[in-house]
PASEBA-1860 file (N, C-alpha, C; in nm, 3 decimals):
! residues 197
1> MTLPLVLG> 21.710/9.939/15.815/21.628/10.062/15.804/21.550/10.057/15.673 ~ 21.416/10.066/15.683/21.334/10.064/15.561/21.338/10.200/15.492 ~ 21.335/10.194/15.360/21.336/10.318/15.282/21.198/10.381/15.283 ~ 21.189/10.515/15.269/21.058/10.581/15.262/20.979/10.530/15.140 ~ 20.848/10.530/15.154/20.759/10.481/15.049/20.696/10.600/14.977 ~ 20.694/10.592/14.843/20.636/10.700/14.761/20.536/10.640/14.663 ~ 20.417/10.697/14.659/20.317/10.658/14.559/20.331/10.752/14.441 ~ 20.366/10.698/14.326/20.384/10.779/14.206/20.254/10.789/14.129
9> SGSKYRRA> 20.159/10.863/14.185/20.027/10.874/14.122/19.952/10.993/14.178 ~ 19.878/11.060/14.091/19.793/11.169/14.136/19.651/11.122/14.164 ~ 19.626/10.991/14.152/19.490/10.936/14.164/19.441/10.934/14.308 ~ 19.325/10.997/14.329/19.266/10.996/14.463/19.218/10.855/14.500 ~ 19.185/10.775/14.398/19.139/10.637/14.422/19.254/10.551/14.474 ~ 19.373/10.568/14.415/19.488/10.491/14.462/19.529/10.536/14.602 ~ 19.520/10.664/14.629/19.554/10.714/14.764/19.458/10.655/14.868 ~ 19.332/10.645/14.833/19.233/10.589/14.926/19.267/10.444/14.960
17> IMDKLHLI> 19.312/10.368/14.860/19.351/10.229/14.885/19.475/10.224/14.975 ~ 19.574/10.309/14.945/19.696/10.312/15.026/19.665/10.346/15.172 ~ 19.572/10.438/15.192/19.535/10.478/15.329/19.477/10.359/15.406 ~ 19.401/10.275/15.338/19.341/10.158/15.404/19.446/10.056/15.445 ~ 19.563/10.060/15.381/19.669/9.962/15.409/19.757/10.004/15.528 ~ 19.728/10.118/15.588/19.804/10.166/15.705/19.952/10.183/15.675 ~ 19.983/10.225/15.553/20.122/10.249/15.514/20.152/10.399/15.522 ~ 20.272/10.433/15.565/20.314/10.573/15.567/20.382/10.599/15.433
25> YNVVKPDI> 20.333/10.699/15.360/20.386/10.723/15.225/20.369/10.870/15.187 ~ 20.447/10.910/15.087/20.432/11.042/15.026/20.378/11.022/14.885 ~ 20.325/11.128/14.828/20.272/11.123/14.691/20.352/11.218/14.602 ~ 20.397/11.166/14.488/20.462/11.249/14.386/20.400/11.212/14.252 ~ 20.345/11.311/14.183/20.283/11.285/14.052/20.393/11.266/13.946 ~ 20.380/11.161/13.864/20.488/11.132/13.769/20.490/11.219/13.643 ~ 20.375/11.263/13.593/20.369/11.348/13.472/20.447/11.289/13.354 ~ 20.393/11.183/13.294/20.457/11.123/13.177/20.357/11.120/13.061
33> DESAINEE> 20.408/11.095/12.942/20.323/11.075/12.824/20.269/10.933/12.831 ~ 20.136/10.919/12.836/20.076/10.787/12.853/20.028/10.725/12.721 ~ 20.075/10.778/12.609/20.033/10.726/12.478/20.089/10.586/12.455 ~ 20.010/10.506/12.385/20.057/10.373/12.347/20.155/10.383/12.231 ~ 20.249/10.289/12.228/20.344/10.280/12.116/20.277/10.191/12.011 ~ 20.309/10.210/11.883/20.248/10.132/11.774/20.238/9.983/11.805 ~ 20.116/9.931/11.790/20.087/9.788/11.806/20.124/9.731/11.944 ~ 20.134/9.819/12.043/20.162/9.773/12.179/20.038/9.705/12.236
41> QPEQLVGR> 20.056/9.587/12.293/19.945/9.514/12.353/19.910/9.577/12.488 ~ 19.785/9.562/12.535/19.743/9.625/12.660/19.834/9.591/12.779 ~ 19.872/9.462/12.790/19.959/9.421/12.901/20.094/9.490/12.894 ~ 20.148/9.501/12.772/20.278/9.569/12.754/20.265/9.716/12.790 ~ 20.156/9.778/12.746/20.133/9.920/12.770/20.130/9.952/12.919 ~ 20.047/9.879/12.995/20.034/9.913/13.138/20.160/9.880/13.216 ~ 20.230/9.774/13.176/20.356/9.739/13.242/20.461/9.846/13.218 ~ 20.473/9.889/13.093/20.570/9.993/13.057/20.538/10.124/13.129
49> LAEEKAQA> 20.410/10.165/13.125/20.373/10.293/13.186/20.389/10.292/13.338 ~ 20.358/10.179/13.402/20.376/10.169/13.548/20.524/10.189/13.583 ~ 20.612/10.124/13.505/20.756/10.138/13.532/20.804/10.280/13.499 ~ 20.755/10.336/13.388/20.796/10.473/13.351/20.752/10.574/13.457 ~ 20.634/10.552/13.514/20.586/10.643/13.619/20.679/10.636/13.741 ~ 20.717/10.515/13.780/20.807/10.498/13.894/20.943/10.563/13.865 ~ 20.995/10.543/13.744/21.125/10.600/13.706/21.118/10.754/13.702 ~ 21.004/10.807/13.652/20.987/10.953/13.644/20.987/11.016/13.784
57> VAKKLNGE> 20.925/10.946/13.879/20.924/10.994/14.018/21.065/10.990/14.076 ~ 21.138/10.883/14.047/21.277/10.872/14.097/21.360/10.991/14.047 ~ 21.340/11.030/13.920/21.414/11.146/13.865/21.375/11.274/13.938 ~ 21.244/11.289/13.964/21.197/11.409/14.035/21.258/11.420/14.175 ~ 21.285/11.303/14.235/21.339/11.301/14.372/21.492/11.304/14.373 ~ 21.551/11.322/14.255/21.697/11.338/14.243/21.778/11.228/14.312 ~ 21.734/11.104/14.293/21.812/10.992/14.347/21.796/10.968/14.496 ~ 21.702/11.038/14.560/21.676/11.015/14.704/21.636/10.869/14.723
65> PCIIIGSD> 21.701/10.795/14.813/21.670/10.653/14.831/21.525/10.634/14.881 ~ 21.446/10.560/14.806/21.308/10.533/14.846/21.252/10.417/14.765 ~ 21.137/10.370/14.805/21.062/10.267/14.732/20.946/10.339/14.665 ~ 20.939/10.327/14.531/20.838/10.402/14.455/20.739/10.305/14.390 ~ 20.611/10.336/14.406/20.504/10.256/14.344/20.452/10.330/14.221 ~ 20.454/10.262/14.108/20.394/10.315/13.986/20.281/10.223/13.943 ~ 20.175/10.278/13.888/20.063/10.195/13.846/19.992/10.258/13.727 ~ 19.940/10.172/13.640/19.865/10.221/13.525/19.757/10.119/13.491
73> QVAVCDGL> 19.648/10.167/13.430/19.537/10.076/13.400/19.471/10.111/13.268 ~ 19.430/10.008/13.195/19.346/10.027/13.077/19.232/9.926/13.079 ~ 19.126/9.961/13.011/19.014/9.869/12.989/19.020/9.825/12.843 ~ 18.985/9.700/12.819/18.986/9.647/12.681/18.852/9.580/12.653 ~ 18.790/9.619/12.542/18.664/9.557/12.500/18.667/9.543/12.349 ~ 18.633/9.425/12.300/18.635/9.397/12.156/18.771/9.430/12.093 ~ 18.878/9.406/12.169/19.012/9.430/12.117/19.057/9.574/12.119 ~ 18.972/9.665/12.165/19.007/9.807/12.168/19.049/9.850/12.308
81> ILGKPGTE> 19.159/9.927/12.316/19.203/9.981/12.444/19.123/10.108/12.472 ~ 19.062/10.113/12.590/18.978/10.226/12.627/19.038/10.298/12.746 ~ 19.050/10.427/12.737/19.105/10.506/12.847/18.994/10.570/12.929 ~ 19.026/10.681/12.993/18.927/10.756/13.072/18.843/10.837/12.975 ~ 18.711/10.843/12.997/18.624/10.909/12.899/18.640/11.061/12.893 ~ 18.657/11.125/13.009/18.675/11.271/13.009/18.548/11.352/13.001 ~ 18.447/11.302/12.927/18.318/11.374/12.917/18.203/11.278/12.944 ~ 18.086/11.334/12.979/17.968/11.250/13.003/17.929/11.175/12.876
89> EKAIEQLK> 17.937/11.245/12.762/17.898/11.183/12.634/17.983/11.060/12.605 ~ 18.114/11.073/12.625/18.204/10.960/12.598/18.182/10.847/12.699 ~ 18.152/10.883/12.824/18.126/10.782/12.927/18.001/10.701/12.890 ~ 17.897/10.771/12.848/17.772/10.704/12.807/17.798/10.613/12.687 ~ 17.874/10.665/12.591/17.908/10.587/12.471/17.986/10.461/12.508 ~ 18.086/10.475/12.597/18.164/10.359/12.640/18.073/10.255/12.705 ~ 17.992/10.299/12.801/17.908/10.206/12.875/17.806/10.137/12.785 ~ 17.751/10.208/12.689/17.657/10.146/12.594/17.726/10.035/12.515
97> SFVGKTVT> 17.854/10.055/12.482/17.927/9.955/12.403/17.960/9.830/12.486 ~ 17.946/9.837/12.619/17.978/9.724/12.706/17.860/9.631/12.733 ~ 17.739/9.673/12.700/17.619/9.596/12.736/17.630/9.452/12.686 ~ 17.617/9.357/12.782/17.622/9.213/12.749/17.761/9.161/12.719 ~ 17.863/9.242/12.739/18.000/9.200/12.705/18.088/9.192/12.830 ~ 18.202/9.123/12.814/18.302/9.119/12.921/18.414/9.215/12.886 ~ 18.445/9.302/12.980/18.554/9.400/12.964/18.670/9.353/13.051 ~ 18.789/9.350/12.991/18.908/9.311/13.066/18.984/9.437/13.108
105> FYTGLAVL> 19.016/9.443/13.236/19.096/9.554/13.288/19.235/9.501/13.318 ~ 19.334/9.568/13.262/19.473/9.533/13.291/19.533/9.644/13.377 ~ 19.589/9.606/13.491/19.657/9.702/13.575/19.804/9.664/13.585 ~ 19.890/9.758/13.549/20.034/9.739/13.562/20.077/9.796/13.695 ~ 20.163/9.723/13.764/20.212/9.765/13.895/20.364/9.753/13.895 ~ 20.431/9.861/13.932/20.578/9.861/13.941/20.621/9.906/14.080 ~ 20.719/9.836/14.136/20.779/9.877/14.263/20.929/9.892/14.236 ~ 20.975/10.017/14.248/21.114/10.053/14.218/21.189/10.090/14.345
113> NSQTSQCE> 21.303/10.024/14.365/21.394/10.063/14.474/21.495/10.158/14.411 ~ 21.483/10.287/14.441/21.568/10.386/14.375/21.714/10.375/14.420 ~ 21.736/10.309/14.532/21.873/10.292/14.582/21.948/10.186/14.502 ~ 21.879/10.076/14.470/21.944/9.965/14.398/21.908/9.965/14.249 ~ 21.810/10.049/14.209/21.756/10.054/14.072/21.680/9.927/14.034 ~ 21.655/9.841/14.133/21.577/9.718/14.108/21.429/9.756/14.092 ~ 21.366/9.707/13.984/21.225/9.737/13.961/21.150/9.609/13.928 ~ 21.049/9.578/14.007/20.965/9.461/13.981/20.834/9.511/13.920
121> VRIEPFFV> 20.792/9.444/13.812/20.668/9.483/13.743/20.576/9.362/13.735 ~ 20.450/9.382/13.766/20.349/9.276/13.752/20.228/9.333/13.678 ~ 20.160/9.245/13.606/20.037/9.283/13.536/19.923/9.201/13.596 ~ 19.819/9.269/13.640/19.704/9.202/13.700/19.580/9.222/13.612 ~ 19.521/9.113/13.561/19.396/9.127/13.485/19.274/9.114/13.577 ~ 19.165/9.175/13.535/19.037/9.161/13.606/18.927/9.167/13.502 ~ 18.825/9.084/13.518/18.721/9.069/13.415/18.585/9.110/13.469 ~ 18.519/9.200/13.398/18.387/9.248/13.438/18.289/9.221/13.326
129> TFRDNITA> 18.183/9.146/13.356/18.078/9.120/13.257/17.960/9.211/13.289 ~ 17.917/9.284/13.186/17.806/9.377/13.201/17.673/9.308/13.173 ~ 17.570/9.348/13.246/17.436/9.294/13.224/17.396/9.313/13.079 ~ 17.318/9.219/13.026/17.274/9.232/12.886/17.142/9.307/12.874 ~ 17.087/9.349/12.991/16.957/9.420/12.989/16.968/9.563/13.043 ~ 17.087/9.621/13.036/17.104/9.759/13.083/17.035/9.852/12.983 ~ 16.957/9.945/13.035/16.888/10.038/12.945/16.970/10.166/12.927 ~ 16.940/10.239/12.822/17.007/10.367/12.796/16.980/10.464/12.911
137> DEIARYVE> 16.858/10.459/12.967/16.824/10.547/13.079/16.908/10.515/13.204 ~ 16.929/10.385/13.228/17.011/10.344/13.343/17.154/10.396/13.326 ~ 17.207/10.385/13.207/17.343/10.431/13.180/17.353/10.582/13.202 ~ 17.259/10.657/13.145/17.260/10.803/13.160/17.248/10.842/13.307 ~ 17.159/10.775/13.380/17.140/10.803/13.523/17.266/10.770/13.602 ~ 17.329/10.657/13.568/17.452/10.618/13.637/17.561/10.725/13.619 ~ 17.582/10.767/13.495/17.686/10.867/13.466/17.655/10.998/13.538 ~ 17.527/11.036/13.541/17.485/11.159/13.610/17.516/11.150/13.760
145> LEQPLDCA> 17.487/11.034/13.821/17.504/11.018/13.965/17.650/11.010/14.008 ~ 17.731/10.931/13.935/17.868/10.907/13.982/17.977/10.982/13.907 ~ 17.943/11.040/13.793/18.042/11.119/13.718/18.176/11.045/13.705 ~ 18.177/10.925/13.645/18.300/10.845/13.638/18.391/10.887/13.523 ~ 18.413/11.016/13.507/18.481/11.069/13.388/18.632/11.050/13.394 ~ 18.685/11.024/13.516/18.829/11.004/13.530/18.863/10.857/13.557 ~ 18.771/10.768/13.517/18.790/10.625/13.542/18.795/10.548/13.410 ~ 18.898/10.466/13.393/18.906/10.380/13.274/18.783/10.290/13.274
153> GSFKSEGL> 18.710/10.288/13.163/18.589/10.208/13.155/18.462/10.280/13.196 ~ 18.474/10.402/13.246/18.358/10.487/13.278/18.271/10.437/13.392 ~ 18.330/10.369/13.490/18.250/10.331/13.607/18.339/10.320/13.729 ~ 18.273/10.323/13.846/18.341/10.306/13.975/18.288/10.178/14.037 ~ 18.372/10.074/14.037/18.327/9.944/14.090/18.304/9.950/14.240 ~ 18.368/10.046/14.308/18.351/10.057/14.453/18.223/10.132/14.488 ~ 18.151/10.179/14.388/18.027/10.252/14.411/17.912/10.186/14.338 ~ 17.831/10.268/14.272/17.710/10.221/14.205/17.740/10.147/14.074
161> GVSLFSEM> 17.865/10.151/14.030/17.902/10.081/13.907/17.864/9.935/13.907 ~ 17.864/9.872/14.024/17.830/9.729/14.032/17.687/9.702/13.986 ~ 17.603/9.803/13.986/17.464/9.784/13.942/17.457/9.753/13.791 ~ 17.568/9.778/13.721/17.574/9.753/13.577/17.627/9.613/13.544 ~ 17.679/9.542/13.645/17.749/9.415/13.621/17.660/9.293/13.643 ~ 17.696/9.184/13.573/17.636/9.054/13.606/17.740/8.964/13.671 ~ 17.870/8.994/13.650/17.975/8.909/13.708/18.108/8.984/13.713 ~ 18.188/8.950/13.814/18.325/9.003/13.825/18.417/8.886/13.855
169> KGNDPNTL> 18.534/8.883/13.788/18.630/8.775/13.812/18.772/8.831/13.817 ~ 18.846/8.790/13.920/18.985/8.834/13.931/19.038/8.802/14.068 ~ 19.170/8.820/14.087/19.234/8.788/14.215/19.205/8.889/14.323 ~ 19.184/9.015/14.286/19.178/9.121/14.385/19.087/9.232/14.335 ~ 18.973/9.259/14.403/18.881/9.362/14.356/18.944/9.502/14.350 ~ 19.050/9.526/14.428/19.117/9.656/14.422/19.188/9.679/14.288 ~ 19.210/9.571/14.214/19.269/9.583/14.080/19.183/9.676/13.995 ~ 19.051/9.663/14.008/18.959/9.744/13.930/18.971/9.893/13.964
177> IGLPTIAL> 19.012/9.923/14.085/19.025/10.063/14.128/19.163/10.118/14.089 ~ 19.250/10.029/14.041/19.379/10.075/13.990/19.500/10.044/14.075 ~ 19.481/9.967/14.185/19.596/9.931/14.268/19.573/9.791/14.327 ~ 19.627/9.687/14.262/19.608/9.550/14.312/19.685/9.529/14.442 ~ 19.615/9.527/14.554/19.683/9.531/14.684/19.748/9.400/14.723 ~ 19.692/9.287/14.682/19.755/9.158/14.717/19.894/9.152/14.656 ~ 19.902/9.185/14.526/20.032/9.186/14.458/20.123/9.294/14.516 ~ 20.067/9.412/14.542/20.147/9.523/14.594/20.212/9.487/14.728
185> LDMLRSQG> 20.133/9.432/14.820/20.187/9.398/14.952/20.294/9.290/14.942 ~ 20.276/9.196/14.850/20.376/9.092/14.827/20.507/9.156/14.778 ~ 20.495/9.251/14.684/20.613/9.318/14.629/20.681/9.405/14.736 ~ 20.601/9.471/14.820/20.658/9.556/14.924/20.729/9.474/15.032 ~ 20.673/9.355/15.063/20.739/9.270/15.164/20.881/9.235/15.121 ~ 20.899/9.216/14.988/21.035/9.182/14.941/21.130/9.301/14.955 ~ 21.073/9.422/14.978/21.154/9.542/15.001/21.160/9.578/15.150 ~ 21.111/9.487/15.234/21.117/9.509/15.379/21.006/9.595/15.434
193> INPLS> 20.899/9.616/15.355/20.786/9.697/15.401/20.666/9.607/15.423 ~ 20.616/9.606/15.548/20.503/9.519/15.582/20.418/9.591/15.687 ~ 20.292/9.625/15.654/20.209/9.700/15.750/20.178/9.619/15.875 ~ 20.201/9.488/15.870/20.171/9.404/15.987/20.293/9.379/16.076 ~ 20.407/9.436/16.041/20.524/9.410/16.127/20.571/9.539/16.194
END
């Protein structure tokens, strides 16, 4: 008997990806402090937060046996960790700082079996190179059109954000949206969950 599946995220983008995978799941928001610890590297940060989100959901469910997915993402440019902009001004500022540069996105993914307390964590990188000829007007227009204020890096790669790029590199384009599905499905298969069976 497979355990129920729970997505530990309030993100509408992650839910949209889960829906495409034909998986039956519930959503529980983890509500944790997402601050970085002193000198924590981006990979460490997203791995820790993904696992903490899964553990926080397990606590909310009072030990109910289930498989919980936790995920977290940051963007890194010039050695700086960048979160969600929150405002149009910050989104424009972030995007201007990316012109002609490669931004690395790290997504942490955790799959926790609350019955056995076994938790597998993976970190998936993805690299986005921005055009070197993006104008300030294009950036302002992009932010106005897509309002990417709740997205790490201030863009939506599944939408018009690609108009800002010259190149994308990584194992799975869904990593950019915050849920690396190739890795996720591999991790879920080890827990007996497979949308194709």
